[in-house]
C-alpha positions in Angstrom: 13.6 35.7 -2.1 16.6 37.1 -0.6 18.2 34.7 1.6 18.7 34.9 5.8 20.7 37.4 6.6 23.0 36.9 10.1 23.3 39.8 12.4 27.0 39.8 12.0 26.9 40.4 8.2 24.5 43.5 8.8 26.5 46.6 8.9 25.6 50.1 10.0 25.0 52.4 6.6 23.8 49.4 4.5 21.0 50.1 2.1 18.2 47.9 1.2 17.0 46.9 -1.2 19.8 48.0 -3.6 17.0 49.4 -6.1 14.0 51.2 -4.5 10.7 49.0 -4.2 8.1 50.7 -6.4 4.4 50.3 -5.6 1.5 52.4 -7.2 -0.9 53.4 -5.0 -3.9 52.4 -6.9 -7.7 52.9 -6.7 -7.8 49.4 -5.3 -5.3 49.6 -2.5 -6.9 52.8 -1.3 -10.4 51.3 -1.3 -9.2 47.7 0.4 -7.4 50.2 3.0 -10.5 52.3 3.7 -12.4 49.1 4.3 -9.9 47.5 6.3 -9.8 50.7 8.5 -13.4 51.2 8.7 -13.0 54.8 7.3 -16.5 55.7 5.5 -16.3 59.3 5.9 -16.0 60.0 2.2 -12.7 62.0 2.4 -11.1 59.9 -0.2 -13.9 59.4 -2.4 -13.8 61.0 -5.9 -12.8 60.6 -9.6 -9.3 58.6 -9.5 -7.6 61.4 -11.4 -8.3 63.6 -8.6 -8.3 61.5 -5.7 -6.1 61.8 -2.7 -5.1 58.7 -0.6 -4.9 58.2 3.1 -1.6 58.9 3.8 -0.9 55.9 6.2 -1.0 53.8 2.9 2.7 54.3 2.8 3.0 52.2 5.6 1.2 49.4 3.6 4.6 48.5 2.0 6.6 48.5 4.9 6.3 44.5 5.1 7.8 44.2 1.4 10.7 46.6 2.7 11.4 44.5 5.8 11.2 41.2 3.7 14.1 43.0 1.4 16.4 42.5 4.4 15.5 38.9 5.8 16.0 38.4 9.2 16.5 34.4 10.0 13.1 32.8 11.7 12.1 34.4 15.2 13.0 38.1 14.2 10.5 40.4 16.0 9.1 44.0 14.5 9.8 45.7 17.5 8.5 49.2 17.1 8.2 51.9 14.2 7.8 55.5 13.9 6.1 57.1 10.7 6.1 60.5 9.3 3.9 61.8 6.8 5.1 64.6 4.9 2.6 65.2 2.1 -1.0 63.8 0.8 -0.6 61.0 -1.2 -2.6 60.7 -5.0 -4.2 57.8 -6.4 -2.1 56.7 -9.2 1.2 58.0 -7.9 4.3 55.6 -7.7 6.1 55.4 -4.4 9.8 54.4 -4.3 10.8 53.1 -0.6 14.4 52.2 0.6 15.7 52.1 3.7 19.3 52.4 5.4 20.7 50.5 8.7 21.6 53.6 11.1 22.0 51.3 14.3 22.7 47.9 15.8 23.2 46.6 19.3 22.2 44.0 21.4 20.0 44.0 24.8 19.3 41.5 27.3 21.1 38.9 25.0 19.1 39.7 21.8 20.2 41.7 18.6 18.6 44.6 17.5 19.1 46.2 14.0 17.5 49.6 13.5 16.6 51.3 10.0 15.2 54.3 8.8 13.4 54.7 5.6 12.0 56.9 3.0 8.9 56.5 0.7 9.1 59.1 -2.4 7.1 60.3 -5.0 7.4 60.0 -8.7 8.5 63.4 -8.6 11.1 62.3 -5.6 9.6 64.3 -3.0 9.3 62.8 0.3 5.9 61.0 0.9 6.6 59.6 4.3 9.8 58.7 6.4 10.3 56.6 9.6 12.3 54.4 12.0 11.8 50.6 12.2 13.5 48.5 15.1 13.8 45.0 15.0 15.0 42.0 17.1 17.0 40.2 14.9 16.3 36.4 14.6 18.5 33.6 15.8 21.5 32.7 13.3 21.2 29.6 11.9 
């Protein structure tokens, strides 16, 4: 587990993690996602070798991305925006990485803004977005 990072150590342009996180969009992940969201439409049924996955599955991996750059205790996930660029397929691997694009203080609270990208095995962009976090208090 990465150590906590102080706010004054965070720099615009920082990329995290150094090597992208990789996740397989497995049938089990898709099935669990469909159960959790109550999606029983059948749109994502079929043989795994030709099965699509809900694009929103890419957002499941944001927690691990946020943990790769650890704020001290008390941090708050303030907001996020996600864009989906293409359908996902069961069995493909996504690589996710982020870059700090802004940091500022508002109402005496430090904020960090990061843009992220999730790319498929072919390097094509599957999802992208922006995450705004209120940084935890430095220890």
